[in-house]
C-alpha positions, 0 to 999 in steps of 0.5 A: 070504491072510487076516487070519489068515494073514498074522497067523500068518504074522508070529507064525512068522517072529519064533518062528523066532528064539525071540521073538515080536512086540513081545515084546523090552524097551525099554533106552532112554529118550527125548530129545524136542526133540532138535534146534533148528532156525535162524532159528524154523523149524519142523521138517517132515517127516522121513525122513532121518537119518544120522551122520558120522565126526566123529559129526555128525548130518545130516537132511534134513527137508521145509522144514516141511512134507511138501514143499519145492517152494515154499520157499526154505529149506535142508531138508539140515541139519548138527546136532551131538550136542548139537543144535546147527546147525552147516550148511545146504544144499540150498534150491530142489533138491527136491520131497521129500527122502527118505532121506540117506547118508554115505559113506566119503569124508564125501561127503553123499547125498540122495534126492528121491523125488517128481515135482512142480514141475518137481523130483524122481525125482533122487539128489545127492552133494553134498560136506559143503559143499554142493557138487553132485558127481553127480547121477543121475536126470533132474529132475522126470521119471519113468521105469524107463530106466538114466538116470531113476527114479520116487520113489527111496527110497535110497541106499548106497555099497559100498566100492568106490565102487559106488552103489545105489539103491531106486527105487520109492516104492510105488503105480504107482512102479519097483521095483527095485535099480538099480545104478552105478558110483562115476562114475554109470555105470549097471551093472544092475538088478534086481527088479519089483514082487512079493513073491517073492525078489527082488521088491519092494513098496516097496524103502524102505531100504538098508544094507550089513553088514560082510561087504557084503552089501546089505540092502533094507527091502522095506516092502510086503511086510513084510521085509528081503531080502539081496542080494550086490552083484550083485544074487543073493538070499540070504535074507530076515528078517520078524522085524524087521517092516515095515522103513522105516528100516534101519542097520547100526553098524560092528559089525553092530548092526542097527536096523529103524524100523517106521512103518506096522504096525498091524492092518490092514497088519501083523497082529500087529506094532506099530510102533516101532524093532527092534534086533538083530544083523545077524550071527544075525538075531536081535532084542533090543530095541524101542522102542514107537512114541510114539504111543497110537493103535496103528492110527494111519492113515499113518506116525507113529514113526521111519522113518529111523534111525541111531546114533553110535559111542556106541549112542545111536539117532536116530529121524525121524518123519514123521507127528510132523515130529520128530526123537527121539534114544534113549539107554541108560537 
């Protein structure tokens, strides 16, 4: 498809929901320098943020850089809402922490999406004190078998305990969803590299709505795909941009972080966080990327996104190595 064809496709996708891309108001103001790391540490690339039942914010950052391979600092951190660190753990375990998820029982799940230094290609389940309860994948080993991953990007747990992993981060990695039972037994997989229904190009984020439908941020294809929990394709949404992060709250309000759109890889769209409804697919707000150059290559705006019970939004940024908090004006 030509560049102009891509522009038209994006505009038509947004127009189907009554709005042009990037046209929504921004009712949020930014809280800079939220979250102070302990012991003089600096933030690394950060794509992982989640919020627990107590309103505490959990972040997995990449050890002051973009990888943790040679670091002994603890990349998994729990903060209170003011940005004070309460605890940290996970030192020496990760190559590149990518996604964090808090399950209904309060357990902490983290994906390690790269493979280097004998680490990576795994998914870990911790309790809140940092004890490893379950490990999926083989340490440092990339594969496409039931017991291996190749750059797992995200993990989520259904209400019955079933585990879903978005396996693949583009390039020559996998492009599939893998489903396990609550005790880690392989159940099924679906998807392959492509752009058709049920196919993926960088399945980068996962979320459930109140009906238990699985939302997959299919970033390379500039869409969200929606499935039932058996992997049956239901529909696709392109009006939220090029999704790096997807979060849905208990009221089916959806937050989508677009960290890569520009005039080259997603013409007509700007980077930022889009807020809307998972019930009807409408987009109601848009927080623009703080990066002043809209065509900056790479990832600048938030990749990871979550919202607390008061509607405050947290954006975890890879390129600028920071976490920003957004509150209503």
